[in-house]
C-alpha positions, 0 to 999 in steps of 0.5 A: 578631293571627292570621288563618285561611286556606286555599290553593285549590292544595294545600288547606292550612289554616294561620294567618297573621300580619298581615305575611303578608297584603296587602289591596287595596281597589279601586272595586268588589267585583271589585277588592277582595281580599286576597292571600298566599303559601301557606306550604305550596306557595308558591302566590300566593293571591288571594281576594275581600274583602267588607266584613266581611273588609276590616274584620277585616284593616284592624283587624288591622293588615294592610298595605292598598293603596287603588286610586283611579280617575281618572274 
């Protein structure tokens, strides 16, 4: 599966495969995001991931890290 993405640094638009992305699911919206390295400028990109994006990325085989709070 391929995912369309854009880089806020160089404004590049491209497609990434699941291995190029990482999804982090935290306890809140602020700690749930996906990240990748821009293939054009090599910038580390981190973007928020809402419920729909989480569904798409997990369904597409993106590596997922779940953060657990110790409250």
